[in-house]
N, C-alpha and C positions, 0 to 999 in steps of 0.2 A: 438600494445600495447593498452590495454583498457584505454580509456579516462575517468577519474574519474570526473564526474560532480556532485558536492555536493549540497545537499539541507538540510533544517532543517524543522521538523514538528513544526509549530507555537504553537500547543496545548501543546507541551512539555515545552515551555517557561513560560506558565501560566501568560501571560501578556495581557492587552488590545490589540486589533488587530493592531492598528497603532504603538504602542510601540513595539509589537512583531516584526513587519516588520523592524523597525529601529534596533532592536537588531540583527535580522537576517543579516542585511546589515553589522553591526559591526563585526559579526562572519566571514564575508568574503565568505559566500556561494553564489552560483549562483541562487538558487531557494528556494521556500518555499512550504510546503504542507499545504493546507487550509482545515479546518474542515467545511463541508457544513451542519452540524447539529447544531453547536454552534457558529461558527464565522461568516459565510456568509450563511444564509439560502436562498436556491433558490427561495422559494415562496415570499421572501421579497425583492429580488433584482430586481430593475427596470433597464431599459437600461441605464439611467443616472447614477445609482449607479455602474453598471458594468464599465462604462467608467471612473468613478472617481477612482475606485479601480485599473484599469489598468494604469491610469495616475500615481498614487502613486507608483505602482510597477516599472513603467518605470523610474520615477525620482530616485528611489533607485537602479536602474539597477538590478532588480530582476525579475525572471520568476516564473511561477507556475509549480512545478514538478509534483504535483498530487493534486487531491481533495479527501479527505476522506469522506465517507458517510456510517458510520457503523450502520446498522439497528439492531433492537433488536432481530429479528428472521431471519432465513435463508430463501432462496427462495424455499425450499422444504416444508415449512409450509403453509398450505392452508389458515389458519386464517389471514385475512387482506392482502392476497397476492397481490391483484390488487392494493391496496393503496401503498404497499411496492414497487412494480414494478414501478408504476407511479412516486413515489418520487425519485426512483433511476434514472429514465429517466430525471427528472428535474435536478438532480445532474450532469448527463452526459452533459446536455445542458450547465449548468453553467461552467463546466470544459472547454468545448470548448470555451465559451464566454471569459473565463479568459486566454485562450491561452494554456491550458493544454490538453493532450489527454488521461488522465488516471483518473479513479475514483476507489479508493480502498475501498473494503468492504469484510467482511467475508461472503461467500455465504451460510454458514450453514454447518452442518455435512452432508457429502455425505452419503445417505442411501445405504444399500446393494441393489443389483439389485433384490434380492428376494422380497423387498418391492416395488413392481411394481408401485403402485400409487405415492408414494413419489419420487421415481426415475424419473418417467415421469413428475411429477410436476416440479421438479428441472430443468430437461432438457428443458422443454417448456419455463419456465421463463427465463432461461439464453439465450436461442435462441432468444426470443423476445427482451431481452435487447441487444443482439448482433446485431440484425437487426437495432434497433434504434440507437445504438452507431455508427454503420458504416454510417448511414445517417447523423448524426450530427457531426461526427469527433472526438469521444472520446470513449474509451473502458473501460468496467468494468475489474478491476484487482482483481482476487480472492486472498485474503491474505492467505498465507500458515500457517499451524499450526495444526488444528484438524486432518487432514488426512496426510498420507504419500504422498510423491511426486508421487509415482507410482499410487496411487488411484486417485489423482487429475488429473494426466496426462491421465488416462483412461477416466475420465469424459470428459475432454476437447476433447479427440479424438472422442467422441460420438456426439459432437456438430458440426454444420456447421463451416467450416474453418473460423478463424478470429472472432469468436463470443465473446470470452473473452480472457484476458491475465492473467498474474500471478504477484502478488506482493510477492516477496521473503522476508520473515521475519524469519531469522535463529533462533532468540531467541524463537519465538513462536513454531517453530518446536521442539526445544530442550525441552521446557516446556511441550510439549505433547508427549515426548518420541520418536521423530522421528530424523533421521539423516539429518542434513542440506546438507551434501555432496551428499547423495543419492537423496535427493529431488531436489537439483540444477541440478544434472546430468539428472534427469528424466524430468525436467520442463524448462531447460535453453532456449529452442527454443520459449517458451511462455512468458518468463519473460519480463515485460514492466516497472517495477519499483522495486526498492530494498530498504528495510529498513535495515540500518546498525545497527544491534542489536546482542547481545551475551548473553549467559546464560550457566549455568552448572547444572548438576544433583547433588543435595545435598543428599547423602545417609543417613545422620543422620536425616534430616528432611523428607526424603521420597518424595521429590518433587523437581522440578526445581527452580532455582533462577536466576533472571536476574543480569548480572554483567557488568562491563565496557567493551567496545569493545576491543577485543584482549586478554581478560583474562578468556574466557570461552571455550566452546567446538565448537564454530561456525567455527573456522579455516577460517576466512574471506579471507585471501589471496588466499587460495585454491578455495574458491567459486568464487572469481573474475576471477581466471584463467579459470574456467569452462565457465563462462559467456563470457569471451574474445573469447573463441573458437567458440562461437555462435554469435559473433559480437554485443554484447549488447551495446546499445548507450543511454540508459536511465539514469535517475538520481539515485544517491545513497543518501538516506535521513536519517539523524540521528534523533533519538528520544529516550527519556528516560522518563518513567512515574513513576518509583518506587523510586525516590530519593527526599530528602527534598529540595535540592538546585540543580535544573536541569542545570543551566548555566555551572558550571565547568565540569559536566558530558558530556554535549554536546561538549564543547571545547576539552575535552580529546578524544572524538570519532572522531572529525574532525582532530585533530593532528595525531591520529593513521592512518587515511585514507590518509592524505597528505604525510605521511612518507612511504607509501607503494611503 
């Protein structure tokens, strides 16, 4: 049976870092997701600072489920690519130093293979990050959404084994018109982190809308069943960005998961 290890994205709480950690502890989760762009910047973290953060986490009996580092552009865009890759490497190192093995980011829209230059640029950047991540002990997790699961799985298959993993975000898939079930089936062997999100397609509005977990089209129990078949052992992290009062929404998501 799948062991559900729960985490919360600190950014969803919209609180100062220390207060967010205290709130996470009060929510009863095992782990937190830390934003490496706005909460703990790798370039500003000294060895002493990292030790202090780890001590606070230890005192609160919390672990780090993942570090998020969402870049403005994907790894297929040549402009400022070297700086983007270097910054991602610093985030990978920070994740390892904090005891996490995962850095979540959108890798950018996967270009068609007919766009040879962009395709090769993306492959080269991800392979470079994969080699670095394997050295330091943390992997980049490509957040699902813009592509179908099959397209992302094909890209991963072109990389050296173990280069990157996948962050499964069902709501993002729905919002982009993709099937979470099909994506999970295609990517389950590569999933190293899960965001517990849900959404539905609003025909009247002509777009997708994020909704409380369990009330949309994600069919989360089915997704967990697929992950269980592939012995998923990572964290399931709740997040909500589209609500005025995030705490009740996060509590609802955690209750839903605990009742599964």
